[in-house]
C-alpha positions, -999 to 999 in steps of 0.1 A, spaced: 0 0 0 27 25 10 65 26 6 87 45 30 122 55 20 149 81 19 145 103 -11 171 109 -37 179 140 -58 158 126 -87 128 129 -64 130 167 -64 100 171 -88 79 150 -64 91 170 -34 83 203 -53 47 192 -60 41 183 -24 57 215 -10 39 237 -35 5 221 -27 12 228 10 19 264 5 -5 269 -25 24 282 -47 20 287 -84 50 291 -107 55 292 -145 76 266 -162 109 286 -161 104 294 -124 98 257 -117 130 247 -136 150 272 -116 135 261 -83 141 224 -90 177 231 -100 183 250 -68 166 224 -46 188 196 -62 219 215 -52 206 221 -17 195 185 -13 229 172 -26 245 193 2 221 179 28 229 143 16 266 150 17 264 158 55 241 129 63 208 147 63 180 137 41 142 138 34 123 106 42 92 101 22 60 80 19 49 69 -16 15 56 -25 24 23 -43 -7 23 -64 -2 58 -79 36 61 -73 28 95 -58 49 111 -30 22 117 -3 43 127 28 78 138 37 98 147 68 133 163 67 159 144 89 185 170 98 215 154 114 233 177 138 263 172 162 264 183 198 293 191 221 273 183 253 291 156 274 277 122 265 264 133 231 296 139 212 301 107 193 267 103 175 244 128 159 211 141 172 183 146 148 161 176 142 129 166 124 117 194 102 93 202 73 67 175 80 41 175 52 13 151 44 -6 156 11 -41 170 19 -58 140 2 -40 117 25 -44 135 59 -62 118 88 -55 83 74 -25 75 97 1 81 71 18 109 91 20 86 122 34 58 100 60 81 85 73 94 118 73 59 133 94 46 103 118 75 104 123 71 141 132 34 135 157 44 108 174 71 128 177 49 159 195 23 137 217 50 124 230 57 160 211 89 167 214 101 204 182 121 206 154 137 185 139 172 184 107 180 165 93 214 169 59 225 156 30 248 165 7 227 144 -17 208 167 -19 178 142 19 175 142 21 178 180 -6 151 183 14 127 160 47 135 178 31 126 212 15 95 197 48 81 186 65 88 219 80 123 217 77 143 250 68 180 253 98 202 259 106 238 253 87 261 230 99 270 195 115 304 192 129 317 160 137 347 137 131 344 100 154 365 78 135 357 46 106 381 40 79 376 15 
C-alpha cells in the first residue's frame, strides 16, 4: 500500500509538488525549472552531510504523499559527542492523505531508521496541533517552545 524510504535527488519534482501544494504556490515553467535546479543543489549538500528527506509513496499511484526532513546535527554536550542528534523538520502530508494514519506511520518509520543510524536524541518542533498530536502519539515528549527569527521576508 505505502512505501517508506529516503528520497534521492531525482525525487525533487515530487518534493516540489508536495511542497507547492502545502503552500499553494503557483509558478510558471521557467520558475519551476530554476526552483528544482536550486533544490537539487541544496539536497545534494544535505545528503553529503548525512541529512535527508524521508518520504512515503502511495504504491498504487507512485505518488509522494508525505515527507519529513531528517536534519543530522552534532552536539558538544558531554555524552552526546560521538553520535548525531536529529532535528525533524518540514513534515508534510498531502491534503488528500491526511487523517489516514500516514503521518504517524511516516514518523514511526523515520524514528526506527534514525535509531538504527545511532542517533542520540530527536527534536521535533511545531506549533501545528496535528503534528504535535502525532509526535506525542509516537513517543516524543513535550519540551521547550519553539523560538525563531526568519530573515526571509515575503
